[in-house]
C-alpha positions in Angstrom: 15.3 -12.2 3.2 15.3 -10.1 0.1 11.4 -9.5 0.5 12.5 -8.1 4.5 15.2 -6.3 3.0 13.1 -4.4 0.6 10.4 -3.4 3.2 12.9 -2.3 5.8 15.2 -0.6 3.0 12.2 1.4 1.8 11.8 5.0 2.1 9.2 4.5 4.8 10.6 1.4 6.5 7.9 -0.4 7.5 4.7 -2.2 6.1 1.0 -3.1 7.2 0.3 -6.6 5.9 -2.9 -9.1 6.6 -2.7 -13.1 5.1 -6.2 -13.9 3.9 -6.9 -17.0 2.5 -9.9 -17.8 -0.2 -12.0 -20.5 -1.7 -15.9 -20.2 -1.3 -15.2 -17.9 1.7 -12.1 -15.6 3.0 -10.6 -16.6 6.1 -8.0 -14.4 7.8 -5.0 -16.4 8.6 -2.7 -13.5 9.8 -4.4 -10.4 11.0 -2.6 -6.9 10.3 0.9 -6.7 10.8 3.1 -3.6 11.4 6.4 -5.2 10.1 9.2 -2.8 11.1 11.3 -5.3 12.7 12.9 -8.8 11.8 11.0 -10.0 14.7 7.7 -8.6 13.7 8.3 -10.4 10.3 9.4 -13.7 11.7 5.9 -13.6 13.9 4.1 -12.6 10.9 5.8 -15.8 8.9 5.0 -17.9 11.7 1.5 -17.1 12.1 1.2 -18.2 8.5 2.9 -21.7 9.1 0.7 -22.8 11.9 -2.3 -21.7 11.2 -4.8 -24.4 11.3 -6.1 -26.1 7.8 -9.4 -24.9 6.8 -11.7 -28.0 6.2 -12.6 -28.3 2.9 -16.5 -27.9 2.5 -18.6 -30.8 1.1 -18.5 -30.4 -2.6 -15.3 -29.0 -2.5 -14.0 -25.6 -3.0 -14.9 -22.6 -5.4 -13.2 -19.7 -6.4 -14.5 -16.8 -4.9 -12.3 -14.0 -6.3 -15.0 -11.3 -6.1 -15.9 -12.2 -2.3 -12.1 -11.8 -2.1 -11.9 -8.2 -3.3 -15.0 -7.1 -1.4 -13.1 -8.8 2.1 -10.2 -6.7 1.1 -12.1 -3.7 0.4 -13.8 -3.8 3.8 -10.4 -5.0 5.8 -8.6 -1.8 4.4 -11.3 0.4 5.4 -11.5 -0.8 8.6 -7.9 -0.8 9.7 -7.9 2.7 11.0 -4.0 2.4 9.2 -3.4 5.8 7.4 -1.2 4.5 4.3 0.2 6.1 1.3 -0.2 3.2 -0.8 -2.6 0.1 -0.1 -1.9 -3.0 -2.4 -4.5 -5.9 -2.8 -1.8 -9.1 -4.1 -4.6 -11.5 -5.5 -3.1 -15.1 -6.0 -5.9 -17.8 -7.8 -5.8 -21.2 -9.5 -9.0 -20.5 -11.2 -11.5 -18.0 -12.5 -14.3 -17.0 -10.1 -16.9 -19.6 -10.3 -19.2 -18.6 -7.7 -22.0 -17.7 -9.9 -21.2 -20.3 -12.6 -18.6 -21.1 -14.8 -17.9 -17.5 -16.4 -18.4 -15.3 -13.7 -16.6 -12.4 -14.6 -19.4 -9.5 -14.0 -19.3 -9.3 -9.9 -14.9 -9.4 -10.7 -15.2 -6.6 -12.6 -17.6 -4.3 -10.2 -15.5 -5.5 -7.0 -12.3 -4.8 -8.5 -13.7 -1.3 -9.8 -15.1 -0.4 -6.5 -11.4 -1.4 -5.0 -9.8 0.6 -7.4 -11.8 3.6 -7.9 -10.8 6.6 -5.7 -13.8 7.8 -3.6 -14.7 10.0 -0.7 -15.1 7.3 1.3 -11.5 5.5 0.9 -10.2 8.9 1.3 -9.6 9.6 -3.0 -7.2 6.8 -2.6 -6.7 4.3 -5.4 -6.1 0.9 -4.3 -4.1 -1.6 -6.7 -4.4 -5.0 -7.4 -1.8 -7.4 -8.6 -3.0 -10.5 -10.4 -0.8 -13.7 -9.2 -2.3 -16.8 -11.1 -1.2 -19.9 -10.1 -0.8 -21.6 -13.5 1.0 -24.8 -12.9 -1.4 -27.8 -12.1 -3.9 -25.3 -11.1 -8.0 -25.3 -12.4 -8.6 -23.0 -15.0 -12.3 -23.7 -14.9 -14.3 -20.5 -15.2 -12.1 -18.5 -16.7 -14.6 -17.2 -19.8 -12.6 -18.8 -22.7 -9.3 -17.2 -21.5 -6.2 -18.7 -20.0 -6.2 -18.2 -16.9 -3.3 -14.9 -16.8 -5.6 -13.6 -19.1 -8.6 -13.6 -17.0 -6.9 -12.1 -14.5 -5.2 -9.5 -16.4 -8.4 -8.4 -17.9 -11.1 -9.3 -15.0 -8.4 -8.9 -11.5 -5.7 -6.3 -12.1 -6.2 -3.1 -11.7 -4.9 0.6 -10.7 -1.9 2.5 -11.7 1.1 0.4 -11.5 -0.6 -3.1 -11.1 1.3 -5.5 -12.4 0.4 -9.4 -13.0 3.1 -11.9 -12.5 2.6 -15.6 -12.9 3.4 -18.6 -10.7 3.9 -22.4 -11.8 2.8 -23.5 -8.4 2.0 -22.2 -4.8 5.9 -22.8 -3.9 6.7 -19.9 -6.4 4.6 -16.9 -4.6 7.3 -16.2 -2.4 
């Protein structure tokens, strides 16, 4: 209710939101909802709660943060929605490990491409907030840094971005 009150009580009274989960590859769970009423907010929540679980691939999940950021960039460009602010909230329980135990260069490149204003994105800076899941999560691939430090240094970006730790998935709301 607090989140919905904040959305509906904001100066524009609405948000456009997409929910994507990622491991090895990003997967859209709830595709672009324009939340401006209680009913639409409830439909968005239901779409997330009732989504089918993606089967774990052979060999388990890796954490593809760079792929997730690149996916977010393309998704924001394709929406056709004009927004005063564009924000990506990225949560993960480990650093990017798609290219080995210390993958950071591809994350930095993806972050910088998304957060840098260009003619292609209408000269708009996108904000990436980092939400590390530190309680019981994997911290492999953090380049000698704790997960929060890794995400602060390599993932978080854009003016006004923030980092907020979650002790587990249940803390994300």
